[in-house]
N, C-alpha and C positions, 0 to 999 in steps of 0.2 A: 379309629383305624390309624396305625402307624404308617407314615409316609417314608419311603426310601429317600434319604438325602441325595441331592445331586452329586454325582461323582465327576472327577476331572483327572486328566493325566497328571503325573507327578513332575511335570516339567512346564516351564513358562512358555507361552506362545504369544507373540505380539498380536494385538487386536487386528491390525491390517492383514496379517497372515490368516487369521481366523476368518476374516471377511472374504478373502480369496478362496479359502478352502470350503466355505459354506456353499459356493457355487459349483464345486467339483462333482462331476457325474461319471468320471473315469480316471483311474489312477494307473499310470504306466511306470514300469520299473526297468532299469537296466539290470543285468545279472552280475557280471564280474565286477567286484568292488562295491556292489550295492546289496545284492542278496547273498553275496559271498564276501570274504575279506580281500578278494582280488588275486589271491595266489592260484596258480595253475599247477596242479600236481600231476606229473606225467609218469607213467610206469614205463619199463623197458620196452614193452610191446606197443607203446604209443597210447594206451588207454588213459583217458583223462579223468581226474577225480576232482570234485568240488565239495566243500563243506557248507551246508546251509544251516541257518539258525532256526530251531523249532519254534521259538517264540515269534519270529517273523512270520512263519507259516501260519501260526494260529491267528495272528493279527490280520493277515490277508483273508483268511476264512471268515473272520468276524466282519470285515469290511464288506465282503461279498454278500454275507447274510443280511447286512443292512441295506442291500440294494445298490451298492456301488461296485460296478464291474472293474476287474483288474486285468492289465495286459502286460506283456513282456516284449520289449524291443531291444535286441542285443546284436552285437557285431559278430560274435562267435557262434559256432554251431556245435552242440553237444548233446549226446544221448542222455547224459545225466540231467540236463535241463528238461528234456522231454519227460523223464520220469517224475521230476519234481513238480512241474506244472500240472501234470496229470493228477498227481496226488492232491494238489491244492485246488483242482477244479478250475484252473485258469484256461479260458477258451481262446483268448486273443494272444497268440504267441508267434513272434516273428524273430527267427534266428538268421544268422549270416547276413545281416544288413550292413553293407559297407557304408551306405548313407541312410541314416535313421529318419531324418525329417520327412522325406517323401512317403515312407511307410506310415509314419504317424498321421500325415495329412490324409492319406487314403483311408486309414482306419476311422478317423474322426468323421470323414465324409460318409463312409458306409454306415456308421452308427448314428448319424445325424446329431453329432455333438460339436458344439463350437469350440475353437481353441481355448477360449477363456473358461470353458467348463471342464478342462482337462488338467491333470497334474502329471509331471514327469519327474522321476527321481534318478539322478545320475551322480557320477563321481569323477568323470574325466572330461577333457575338452571335447571329445567326440560327441558328448551329450549336450553341449551348449546350444546347437541349432534348435533342438526341440525345446530345451528349457527356456529359451528366449522367445519362443512362439506361444507356448501354452500359458494358461492363466496363472498356474502355480508351478514354478520351477523350484525343485528342492535338491539340495546337495547333501551328501552324507558328511559326517563330522571329519572323516579322514580323507575327504576328496581333495582334488587338485585346488590350489589356492584360487585360480581364476574362475573355476566353477563355483566355489563358495562365494566369491565376490559378486557374481551375477545371479545368485540364487535369491529367491524371495525368502527362503528359510533354510537353515542348516540344522540337521537333526542332532539331538544331543548324543546319540550313539553312532558308532562307526559302521561302515559297511560290513555285513556278515555278523555284526555284533548287536543287533537290535534296531538298526536304522529303519528298516521296513516296518517294524512294529511301532516305532515312534510316529511314522507317517500315518499308519492306519489309525492309531489312537487319536492323533491330532485331527484327522479328517472326520472321524466319528464325533469327536467333541465339537467341532465347528458346525456339524450338521444337527447337533442336538441329540445324537444317537448313542452317546458314550455310556450314559447311565443304564439304558436298556441293554446294551451289549454286555456290560459287566454284571448287571443285576442277576442274570441267569446263573452266575457262578456263586452268588451269595445265598446262603441258606441259614435261617435262624429258627430254632425250635422255641416254644414258649419258655423253656428252662434257660435258654441262653444260646450263644452262638454255636453253630455246628461246624462241620469241617469246612476248611477254606476253599476246597475245590472238589471236583467230582472224583 
């Protein structure tokens, strides 16, 4: 019987980061600058538009399927975000948070998760209080320099351009779930490889 070779993300992750990620039971994301590129597009009527990355969304779904819940803590309030998180099945959503750390602490307490078992992904200085408290603070590649300096890990990709997918794949890899998560998309017939995806 042919065994599927172990798969890994196509970017390097330091061992100490993988050790921290192995303990993660909850991944929290900021929205603007993390799940988006940070731009706020406003129409004449005040309607707000945001662009999300579909690969980020798929990564979040894979992470949740592997048993790692995902949450959102963001300073702004947007109907667009409501629609996006509903589409992704994210249950822990907190918008309009002027101070994010108290919200994070309440959520962790409610879920029975220790700070060292949580990860938070941010891009700006308002994210630092949470990043400095959780076990795994992550900054996106195009985040503020101070945030990147204090992060345990900086994603290879920028906010809104695959950063969330990087995080999801890294956590899956650290937990030993990456191969199983990706294997469902690989199909091979006896004659040879089949289509690359569904």
